[in-house]
N, C-alpha and C positions, 0 to 999 in steps of 0.2 A: 442466553447471550454468551458469545465468545468475546473475551477481551484480549486484545493483542497490544502489548506495550512494546513499541519499537526499541525502547531502551533495554528490554530483555535481550534483544539481538546484539545491540552494541550502542554505547553512548557516543562513540566516535567512529561511525562507519566510514570506510574509505574504499575508494575504487569502485569501478563498475563491474569488471569481469573477474572471474574466479582467480586468475593469476595476479590480481592486484591487491591482495591482502585477504585475511580471514573474515573480515566483516564487509565484504564487497556486496554490491547491490544484487548481482546475479544470484548468489547463494542465498541471500536474504529472501529474495522474491520466490525462488523455487523450493526452498526447504523450510521457510518460516511463514511467509505470507500465504502463498497459494494453498498449501495443505489445509490451513485453517479456513480460508474462504470456501474451498470446495466442500469441506465438512459442513460448514454453516449452510451452504446452499442445499446440500442433500438433506439436512435435518431441519430446514426452514428456520434457522436462527439468525438473529441480528449479530453483526460483528462491529465491535467498537475498536477502532484503531487509534491508539494514543501515540502521537508522534512528538509529544512534549519531551523535554529533557534529553533530546538527541541533537548532537552537533552535526547535522547533515548539510549537504550542499544541494543546490537545486538539481544538479546533474545526477546525484545519487537518488533523489526523490523520483526524478523522471524515469530512471532505470528500473526502480522498484515498482512503480505504480502505472507506468504507461502500458497501453495495449492489453489491458486486462480482458477485453472482449475477445482477444485471440487465444485465450486460455480455456475457452469453453464455458465461462461464467455468463449467465444470462443478463441481459439488460435490466430486466425487472429486479433481479437480485442485487445487482450493483447499485441501482438507483434507489432501491427501497430498504435494503438491509445492511448497508455499509455506512457507518458513521465515523467521523473523525473527531478526536479530541486534541486540541492544540491550545496549550495554556502557558506557553513561555514566550520569549522574545522572538520566536521563529514564525510568528503569525504572518509575516510577509510572504511565506511560502504556502499558506493554506489554500490560496486560490489555485496554485499549481496542482496540488493533489486533487482537488475537486474537478478541475478541468481535464486532467489526465483520465479520470474515470469516465467522464461523460463525452469526451471529444469524439469518440468513434460512433456514438449513438445519436448525435444531435439530429441528423437528417434521416434516421432510420425509423421505420414503424414496425 
């Protein structure tokens, strides 16, 4: 199992694009999240993504987790091997993360 704590990236992420601060969503996605997901898929591991203890915005979450299907990760891997831990007062965003991962696969077989 690979455990990713988004708080290891930043507890106060800001911005979407690389020029909008050091803890931006683009850099987090490409240099923190995707390498771990791709390694997990290659080695058939489960990934636990803990998004607790992070002061994120909905737009930051969308920028990090949207369109993962366009990165070459398989539907089977994303649906079966990626889990989220959300244990703080940000639970209102949990549905956003889940929907972003499956939205492009809903009607595909």
